[in-house]
N, C-alpha and C positions, 0 to 999 in steps of 0.2 A: 504494499499499499504505499502510496506516495505521501511524503511527509505533510504537504498541504492537506490533504484529505483527512489525514488522522487529526491535525488541528481544527479542522472544520467539525469533524465528529465529536471532538471534546467541547467545543464551543455550544454545539446543539444540545449536548448533554446537559452542561451547565445551565443554560437557558431552561430547558425542560424540566429540570429538578428546583429552579429557583422559584416557580409559582407554587407548588405545592408546600414547600419549606416556607416561604413568605405567608401563605394561606394559615398554616399551622402557628406559625408565630403571631399572627393577627388573633387567631381564634383562642390562644392562650394568653392573650393579653390583659391587663388591667382596664384596659379601655372597654373591651368586649365583655369582660366580667360585670362591669359596671352598667353597661347598657342592657345585659341580660337581666341583671337583678332590678334594673328600672322597668323594663317591659314585664316581667313576672309580677311585680308589685303594683303596677298601674291599674286602678279602678276602671278607667275607661276601657282598656285592653280587655280586662274581664268580662265587662258588660257586653262588648261587641263580639268577642271569639269565645267566650266562656273561659274558665280556668285554663292557663297556659300549660300546655304539656311539653313542648319542645320549642327551643329557640335555637336556629342556626344562622350562620354566616354564610352569605353569598360567595361563591368562589372568586369572583372579581369585585365585590361589593364593599371594598373597604379603602380607606386612605387614614392612615395613624402617622402623625408627626408630632415629636416631643423631644425637647432637650431639657434634661433635670426635671424641675418641678413645673414646667410650662408646655404647653403642646395643645393640639386639636385632633379631632378624629371625626371622620363620617363613615357610618356603617350601615350597610343593606342587610337587614335581618329577615329570614323566613321564620314566621311564628305560627305554631299550630296550637289552636285552643281545642276545647272538648267540642264545641259546636262548628267552628269555622277556622280558616287559616287565612293569613293575610301577609303582607311585606311590611315591615318598619322601616323606616328611615330615621336614624339617630345621629344628632350631631352633639358631641362632647368637646368640652374645653378643660384643659388640666390646669389647675391652679393649686398644685400640691397633690390634689386628689381630682380624679375624673369627675366632671358634672355634666348632666344633661342640659343643653341649651336649646335645643329643638328637636322634636320628634313628632312624627306622622305615621299614622297607621293606613295602608293602602289595600282595599279589597277589590278584586276584579269587579267593574260594573258598579261600584258603589263611590260615592263621594269620599273625599279624603278626610280623615279624622285627625285634627289637630290634637296632640296629646299635651296635657299640662307638664312643663319642665320640672325638674328637681328643684325643691326649695334650697336657696342658696344660704 
């Protein structure tokens, strides 16, 4: 095998592995944990979907940036309740701890439900 082909395959392998690794890191982040707790504990979500059974992170539905005690995150979450399922879009800001600034619940064919943000 030619040397350039080998390096091309190495590059492709690195790119192919970076997406699942990044998703796993986002899925196990403090930002996701905060968003998950917020969704599971939100009264509006429970009224619309029923008690929440599962919260998942969309494969390409996240952006998390932080340095030390400051940062921001945008997450697209799939939410499965006992009665219905929906997609939640949650924006968080880190000021020492992650806080929800904006959250919306979207169901197919329904109006968007604006969720009450976390108390400061």
